[in-house]
TILOTOR-800505 format. One record per atom (N, C-alpha, C): residue number from 1; residue in three letters; atom name; x, y, z. Coordinates in steps of 0.1 Angstrom, whole numbers, plus 5000, padded with zeros to 4 digits. Example, Ala and Ser with C-alpha at 12.3 -4.5 7.8 and 13.67 -1.06 7.14 Angstrom:
<nodes>
NODE	1	Ala	N	5132	4943	5078
NODE	1	Ala	CA	5123	4955	5078
NODE	1	Ala	C	5132	4967	5078
NODE	2	Ser	N	5128	4978	5071
NODE	2	Ser	CA	5137	4989	5071
NODE	2	Ser	C	5129	5000	5079
</nodes>
This chain:
<nodes>
NODE	1	Met	N	4953	4722	4879
NODE	1	Met	CA	4944	4731	4887
NODE	1	Met	C	4950	4745	4886
NODE	2	Ser	N	4943	4755	4882
NODE	2	Ser	CA	4948	4769	4881
NODE	2	Ser	C	4945	4777	4893
NODE	3	Thr	N	4955	4784	4898
NODE	3	Thr	CA	4953	4792	4910
NODE	3	Thr	C	4950	4807	4906
NODE	4	Gly	N	4952	4810	4893
NODE	4	Gly	CA	4950	4824	4889
NODE	4	Gly	C	4961	4833	4894
NODE	5	Ser	N	4973	4827	4896
NODE	5	Ser	CA	4984	4835	4900
NODE	5	Ser	C	4995	4836	4889
NODE	6	Glu	N	5003	4846	4890
NODE	6	Glu	CA	5013	4848	4880
NODE	6	Glu	C	5026	4846	4888
NODE	7	Val	N	5034	4836	4883
NODE	7	Val	CA	5047	4833	4890
NODE	7	Val	C	5058	4842	4883
NODE	8	Ile	N	5064	4850	4891
NODE	8	Ile	CA	5075	4858	4886
NODE	8	Ile	C	5088	4853	4890
NODE	9	Ser	N	5089	4848	4902
NODE	9	Ser	CA	5102	4841	4907
NODE	9	Ser	C	5098	4829	4914
NODE	10	Thr	N	5108	4822	4920
NODE	10	Thr	CA	5105	4809	4926
NODE	10	Thr	C	5103	4811	4941
NODE	11	Ile	N	5112	4808	4949
NODE	11	Ile	CA	5111	4809	4964
NODE	11	Ile	C	5120	4819	4970
NODE	12	Val	N	5115	4827	4980
NODE	12	Val	CA	5123	4837	4987
NODE	12	Val	C	5123	4832	5001
NODE	13	Lys	N	5135	4830	5007
NODE	13	Lys	CA	5136	4827	5021
NODE	13	Lys	C	5145	4838	5027
NODE	14	Lys	N	5141	4842	5039
NODE	14	Lys	CA	5148	4853	5046
NODE	14	Lys	C	5144	4854	5060
NODE	15	Trp	N	5153	4859	5068
NODE	15	Trp	CA	5151	4862	5082
NODE	15	Trp	C	5148	4877	5084
NODE	16	Arg	N	5140	4881	5094
NODE	16	Arg	CA	5138	4895	5096
NODE	16	Arg	C	5138	4897	5111
NODE	17	Glu	N	5141	4909	5115
NODE	17	Glu	CA	5142	4913	5129
NODE	17	Glu	C	5129	4916	5135
NODE	18	His	N	5120	4922	5127
NODE	18	His	CA	5107	4927	5133
NODE	18	His	C	5095	4919	5128
NODE	19	Pro	N	5085	4917	5136
NODE	19	Pro	CA	5074	4909	5132
NODE	19	Pro	C	5066	4917	5122
NODE	20	Pro	N	5059	4910	5113
NODE	20	Pro	CA	5050	4917	5103
NODE	20	Pro	C	5039	4924	5110
NODE	21	Ser	N	5034	4934	5104
NODE	21	Ser	CA	5022	4941	5110
NODE	21	Ser	C	5013	4945	5098
NODE	22	Ser	N	5001	4948	5101
NODE	22	Ser	CA	4992	4950	5089
NODE	22	Ser	C	4982	4961	5093
NODE	23	Tyr	N	4975	4966	5083
NODE	23	Tyr	CA	4964	4975	5084
NODE	23	Tyr	C	4953	4971	5075
NODE	24	Cys	N	4941	4971	5079
NODE	24	Cys	CA	4930	4967	5071
NODE	24	Cys	C	4920	4978	5069
NODE	25	Leu	N	4917	4981	5057
NODE	25	Leu	CA	4906	4990	5053
NODE	25	Leu	C	4895	4982	5047
NODE	26	Lys	N	4883	4982	5054
NODE	26	Lys	CA	4872	4975	5049
NODE	26	Lys	C	4863	4984	5041
NODE	27	Val	N	4860	4981	5029
NODE	27	Val	CA	4851	4988	5020
NODE	27	Val	C	4840	4979	5016
NODE	28	Asp	N	4828	4982	5021
NODE	28	Asp	CA	4816	4973	5018
NODE	28	Asp	C	4811	4975	5004
NODE	29	Asn	N	4813	4987	4999
NODE	29	Asn	CA	4808	4990	4985
NODE	29	Asn	C	4819	4999	4979
NODE	30	Phe	N	4824	4995	4967
NODE	30	Phe	CA	4835	5002	4961
NODE	30	Phe	C	4831	5016	4957
NODE	31	Lys	N	4818	5017	4953
NODE	31	Lys	CA	4813	5031	4949
NODE	31	Lys	C	4814	5040	4961
NODE	32	Gln	N	4812	5034	4973
NODE	32	Gln	CA	4812	5042	4985
NODE	32	Gln	C	4826	5048	4987
NODE	33	Leu	N	4836	5041	4984
NODE	33	Leu	CA	4850	5046	4985
NODE	33	Leu	C	4852	5058	4976
NODE	34	Glu	N	4847	5057	4964
NODE	34	Glu	CA	4848	5068	4954
NODE	34	Glu	C	4842	5081	4960
NODE	35	Lys	N	4831	5079	4968
NODE	35	Lys	CA	4825	5091	4973
NODE	35	Lys	C	4834	5098	4983
NODE	36	Phe	N	4843	5091	4990
NODE	36	Phe	CA	4851	5097	5000
NODE	36	Phe	C	4865	5102	4995
NODE	37	Thr	N	4866	5102	4982
NODE	37	Thr	CA	4879	5107	4976
NODE	37	Thr	C	4879	5122	4976
NODE	38	Thr	N	4891	5127	4976
NODE	38	Thr	CA	4892	5142	4975
NODE	38	Thr	C	4890	5145	4960
NODE	39	Ser	N	4882	5156	4958
NODE	39	Ser	CA	4879	5159	4944
NODE	39	Ser	C	4891	5164	4935
NODE	40	Ser	N	4901	5169	4942
NODE	40	Ser	CA	4913	5174	4934
NODE	40	Ser	C	4921	5163	4927
NODE	41	Asp	N	4922	5151	4933
NODE	41	Asp	CA	4930	5141	4927
NODE	41	Asp	C	4924	5127	4928
NODE	42	Asp	N	4912	5126	4932
NODE	42	Asp	CA	4904	5113	4933
NODE	42	Asp	C	4912	5103	4941
NODE	43	Lys	N	4916	5107	4953
NODE	43	Lys	CA	4923	5097	4961
NODE	43	Lys	C	4916	5096	4975
NODE	44	Tyr	N	4917	5085	4981
NODE	44	Tyr	CA	4912	5083	4995
NODE	44	Tyr	C	4924	5081	5004
NODE	45	Glu	N	4925	5088	5015
NODE	45	Glu	CA	4935	5087	5025
NODE	45	Glu	C	4929	5082	5038
NODE	46	Ser	N	4935	5071	5043
NODE	46	Ser	CA	4931	5066	5056
NODE	46	Ser	C	4935	5075	5067
NODE	47	Arg	N	4930	5071	5079
NODE	47	Arg	CA	4935	5078	5091
NODE	47	Arg	C	4949	5073	5093
NODE	48	Leu	N	4957	5079	5102
NODE	48	Leu	CA	4970	5074	5105
NODE	48	Leu	C	4969	5061	5113
NODE	49	Phe	N	4978	5052	5110
NODE	49	Phe	CA	4979	5039	5118
NODE	49	Phe	C	4993	5037	5121
NODE	50	Ser	N	4996	5029	5132
NODE	50	Ser	CA	5009	5026	5136
NODE	50	Ser	C	5014	5013	5131
NODE	51	Ser	N	5026	5012	5127
NODE	51	Ser	CA	5032	4999	5123
NODE	51	Ser	C	5047	5000	5123
NODE	52	Gly	N	5054	4991	5130
NODE	52	Gly	CA	5068	4991	5131
NODE	52	Gly	C	5074	5003	5138
NODE	53	Gly	N	5066	5010	5147
NODE	53	Gly	CA	5070	5021	5154
NODE	53	Gly	C	5069	5034	5147
NODE	54	Tyr	N	5062	5034	5135
NODE	54	Tyr	CA	5060	5046	5127
NODE	54	Tyr	C	5046	5048	5124
NODE	55	Asn	N	5042	5060	5121
NODE	55	Asn	CA	5028	5063	5117
NODE	55	Asn	C	5027	5063	5102
NODE	56	Trp	N	5016	5057	5096
NODE	56	Trp	CA	5015	5056	5082
NODE	56	Trp	C	5001	5059	5078
NODE	57	Lys	N	4999	5061	5065
NODE	57	Lys	CA	4985	5063	5059
NODE	57	Lys	C	4985	5053	5047
NODE	58	Leu	N	4973	5048	5045
NODE	58	Leu	CA	4970	5040	5032
NODE	58	Leu	C	4963	5050	5023
NODE	59	Ile	N	4968	5051	5011
NODE	59	Ile	CA	4963	5059	5001
NODE	59	Ile	C	4958	5051	4989
NODE	60	Val	N	4945	5053	4985
NODE	60	Val	CA	4939	5045	4975
NODE	60	Val	C	4933	5054	4964
NODE	61	Tyr	N	4937	5052	4952
NODE	61	Tyr	CA	4931	5058	4940
NODE	61	Tyr	C	4921	5048	4934
NODE	62	Pro	N	4908	5049	4937
NODE	62	Pro	CA	4899	5039	4931
NODE	62	Pro	C	4899	5038	4916
NODE	63	Lys	N	4901	5049	4909
NODE	63	Lys	CA	4901	5050	4895
NODE	63	Lys	C	4916	5050	4889
NODE	64	Gly	N	4925	5048	4898
NODE	64	Gly	CA	4939	5048	4894
NODE	64	Gly	C	4946	5061	4895
NODE	65	Asn	N	4959	5061	4898
NODE	65	Asn	CA	4966	5074	4899
NODE	65	Asn	C	4971	5077	4885
NODE	66	Lys	N	4965	5087	4879
NODE	66	Lys	CA	4968	5091	4865
NODE	66	Lys	C	4982	5096	4864
NODE	67	Arg	N	4988	5102	4875
NODE	67	Arg	CA	5001	5107	4874
NODE	67	Arg	C	5012	5096	4875
NODE	68	Asp	N	5007	5084	4878
NODE	68	Asp	CA	5017	5072	4879
NODE	68	Asp	C	5013	5062	4869
NODE	69	Asn	N	5006	5066	4858
NODE	69	Asn	CA	5002	5057	4847
NODE	69	Asn	C	4992	5046	4852
NODE	70	Gly	N	4984	5049	4862
NODE	70	Gly	CA	4975	5039	4868
NODE	70	Gly	C	4961	5040	4864
NODE	71	Lys	N	4958	5049	4854
NODE	71	Lys	CA	4944	5051	4849
NODE	71	Lys	C	4938	5037	4845
NODE	72	Gly	N	4927	5034	4851
NODE	72	Gly	CA	4920	5022	4847
NODE	72	Gly	C	4923	5011	4857
NODE	73	Phe	N	4932	5013	4867
NODE	73	Phe	CA	4935	5003	4877
NODE	73	Phe	C	4932	5009	4891
NODE	74	Ile	N	4932	5001	4901
NODE	74	Ile	CA	4932	5006	4915
NODE	74	Ile	C	4947	5008	4918
NODE	75	Ser	N	4950	5020	4923
NODE	75	Ser	CA	4964	5023	4927
NODE	75	Ser	C	4964	5024	4943
NODE	76	Met	N	4973	5017	4949
NODE	76	Met	CA	4974	5017	4964
NODE	76	Met	C	4988	5020	4968
NODE	77	Tyr	N	4989	5029	4978
NODE	77	Tyr	CA	5002	5034	4983
NODE	77	Tyr	C	5002	5034	4998
NODE	78	Val	N	5014	5034	5003
NODE	78	Val	CA	5016	5035	5018
NODE	78	Val	C	5025	5048	5019
NODE	79	Glu	N	5021	5057	5028
NODE	79	Glu	CA	5028	5069	5030
NODE	79	Glu	C	5032	5070	5045
NODE	80	Ile	N	5045	5071	5048
NODE	80	Ile	CA	5050	5073	5061
NODE	80	Ile	C	5047	5087	5065
NODE	81	Asp	N	5044	5089	5078
NODE	81	Asp	CA	5041	5103	5083
NODE	81	Asp	C	5055	5110	5083
NODE	82	Ser	N	5055	5122	5076
NODE	82	Ser	CA	5067	5129	5074
NODE	82	Ser	C	5073	5134	5088
NODE	83	Lys	N	5065	5134	5098
NODE	83	Lys	CA	5070	5138	5111
NODE	83	Lys	C	5081	5128	5116
NODE	84	Ser	N	5081	5116	5110
NODE	84	Ser	CA	5091	5106	5114
NODE	84	Ser	C	5105	5111	5112
NODE	85	Phe	N	5107	5121	5103
NODE	85	Phe	CA	5120	5125	5099
NODE	85	Phe	C	5124	5138	5104
NODE	86	Ile	N	5116	5145	5112
NODE	86	Ile	CA	5119	5158	5117
NODE	86	Ile	C	5131	5158	5126
NODE	87	Ser	N	5132	5149	5135
NODE	87	Ser	CA	5144	5149	5144
NODE	87	Ser	C	5156	5143	5138
NODE	88	Glu	N	5154	5134	5128
NODE	88	Glu	CA	5165	5127	5121
NODE	88	Glu	C	5163	5128	5106
NODE	89	Pro	N	5166	5139	5099
NODE	89	Pro	CA	5163	5140	5085
NODE	89	Pro	C	5170	5129	5076
NODE	90	Gln	N	5181	5124	5081
NODE	90	Gln	CA	5189	5114	5073
NODE	90	Gln	C	5184	5100	5076
NODE	91	Cys	N	5174	5098	5085
NODE	91	Cys	CA	5169	5085	5088
NODE	91	Cys	C	5162	5079	5076
NODE	92	Glu	N	5163	5065	5075
NODE	92	Glu	CA	5156	5058	5065
NODE	92	Glu	C	5149	5046	5072
NODE	93	Val	N	5137	5043	5066
NODE	93	Val	CA	5128	5033	5071
NODE	93	Val	C	5126	5023	5059
NODE	94	Phe	N	5129	5010	5061
NODE	94	Phe	CA	5128	5000	5051
NODE	94	Phe	C	5115	4992	5054
NODE	95	Ala	N	5107	4989	5043
NODE	95	Ala	CA	5095	4982	5045
NODE	95	Ala	C	5092	4973	5033
NODE	96	Glu	N	5087	4962	5035
NODE	96	Glu	CA	5082	4953	5025
NODE	96	Glu	C	5067	4955	5024
NODE	97	Leu	N	5062	4957	5011
NODE	97	Leu	CA	5048	4960	5009
NODE	97	Leu	C	5041	4948	5003
NODE	98	Ile	N	5030	4944	5009
NODE	98	Ile	CA	5021	4934	5003
NODE	98	Ile	C	5007	4939	5005
NODE	99	Phe	N	5000	4940	4994
NODE	99	Phe	CA	4986	4944	4994
NODE	99	Phe	C	4977	4932	4991
NODE	100	Phe	N	4967	4931	4999
NODE	100	Phe	CA	4956	4921	4997
NODE	100	Phe	C	4943	4928	4994
NODE	101	Val	N	4936	4924	4983
NODE	101	Val	CA	4923	4929	4980
NODE	101	Val	C	4914	4918	4980
NODE	102	Tyr	N	4904	4918	4989
NODE	102	Tyr	CA	4894	4907	4990
NODE	102	Tyr	C	4882	4910	4981
NODE	103	Asn	N	4879	4900	4972
NODE	103	Asn	CA	4868	4901	4963
NODE	103	Asn	C	4856	4893	4970
NODE	104	Lys	N	4847	4900	4975
NODE	104	Lys	CA	4836	4893	4982
NODE	104	Lys	C	4828	4884	4973
NODE	105	Lys	N	4825	4888	4961
NODE	105	Lys	CA	4817	4879	4952
NODE	105	Lys	C	4824	4866	4949
NODE	106	Glu	N	4837	4866	4947
NODE	106	Glu	CA	4845	4854	4944
NODE	106	Glu	C	4850	4847	4957
NODE	107	Asn	N	4849	4854	4968
NODE	107	Asn	CA	4855	4848	4981
NODE	107	Asn	C	4869	4845	4979
NODE	108	Lys	N	4877	4854	4973
NODE	108	Lys	CA	4891	4852	4970
NODE	108	Lys	C	4899	4865	4973
NODE	109	Tyr	N	4912	4864	4976
NODE	109	Tyr	CA	4920	4875	4978
NODE	109	Tyr	C	4929	4877	4966
NODE	110	Phe	N	4931	4889	4961
NODE	110	Phe	CA	4941	4892	4951
NODE	110	Phe	C	4953	4898	4959
NODE	111	Thr	N	4964	4892	4957
NODE	111	Thr	CA	4976	4896	4964
NODE	111	Thr	C	4987	4902	4955
NODE	112	Ile	N	4993	4913	4958
NODE	112	Ile	CA	5003	4918	4950
NODE	112	Ile	C	5014	4923	4960
NODE	113	Gln	N	5027	4919	4956
NODE	113	Gln	CA	5038	4922	4965
NODE	113	Gln	C	5050	4927	4956
NODE	114	Asp	N	5056	4937	4959
NODE	114	Asp	CA	5068	4941	4952
NODE	114	Asp	C	5080	4934	4958
NODE	115	Val	N	5088	4928	4950
NODE	115	Val	CA	5100	4920	4956
NODE	115	Val	C	5110	4929	4962
NODE	116	Glu	N	5111	4942	4958
NODE	116	Glu	CA	5120	4951	4964
NODE	116	Glu	C	5116	4956	4977
NODE	117	Val	N	5125	4957	4987
NODE	117	Val	CA	5122	4963	4999
NODE	117	Val	C	5122	4978	4996
NODE	118	Lys	N	5112	4985	5001
NODE	118	Lys	CA	5111	5000	4998
NODE	118	Lys	C	5118	5008	5009
NODE	119	Arg	N	5125	5018	5005
NODE	119	Arg	CA	5132	5027	5014
NODE	119	Arg	C	5125	5041	5015
NODE	120	Phe	N	5119	5043	5027
NODE	120	Phe	CA	5112	5056	5029
NODE	120	Phe	C	5122	5065	5036
NODE	121	Asn	N	5122	5078	5032
NODE	121	Asn	CA	5130	5088	5038
NODE	121	Asn	C	5123	5102	5037
NODE	122	Ala	N	5130	5112	5041
NODE	122	Ala	CA	5124	5126	5041
NODE	122	Ala	C	5121	5130	5026
NODE	123	Leu	N	5128	5125	5016
NODE	123	Leu	CA	5126	5129	5002
NODE	123	Leu	C	5116	5119	4995
NODE	124	Lys	N	5114	5107	5000
NODE	124	Lys	CA	5106	5097	4994
NODE	124	Lys	C	5097	5091	5005
NODE	125	Thr	N	5085	5097	5008
NODE	125	Thr	CA	5077	5093	5019
NODE	125	Thr	C	5066	5083	5014
NODE	126	Met	N	5064	5081	5001
NODE	126	Met	CA	5053	5073	4996
NODE	126	Met	C	5058	5063	4986
NODE	127	Trp	N	5053	5050	4987
NODE	127	Trp	CA	5056	5039	4978
NODE	127	Trp	C	5043	5032	4976
NODE	128	Gly	N	5041	5026	4964
NODE	128	Gly	CA	5029	5018	4962
NODE	128	Gly	C	5029	5011	4949
NODE	129	Leu	N	5017	5006	4945
NODE	129	Leu	CA	5016	4997	4933
NODE	129	Leu	C	5003	5002	4926
NODE	130	Arg	N	5003	5000	4914
NODE	130	Arg	CA	4991	5003	4906
NODE	130	Arg	C	4986	4991	4898
</nodes>
């Protein structure tokens, strides 16, 4: 039985201090999302949302982020609000990123996760996948 998944590693077991949190962006029509992109770089930015005590934005490039070799793919990023580092410029925030994309036609989720924990700081406020 094929699950349509690609196995990169086996099992990861770990403890964490903070509970997981999530943000959901519902797009009924993918073409609709393209209409809301900024014309300068073809990206959509969500409103700010709170997770783990910080404010974030979801950034989606429906046609891919050309500057990150994502042309032809959907590129998704999470950006921490830079105001998080004003009072403590040396502060670092660590986050595990997992993206779920629901395909309504297939009634399935495509899931992609980077195995590396991402380190957000004043110099690197955005991480993502293409």
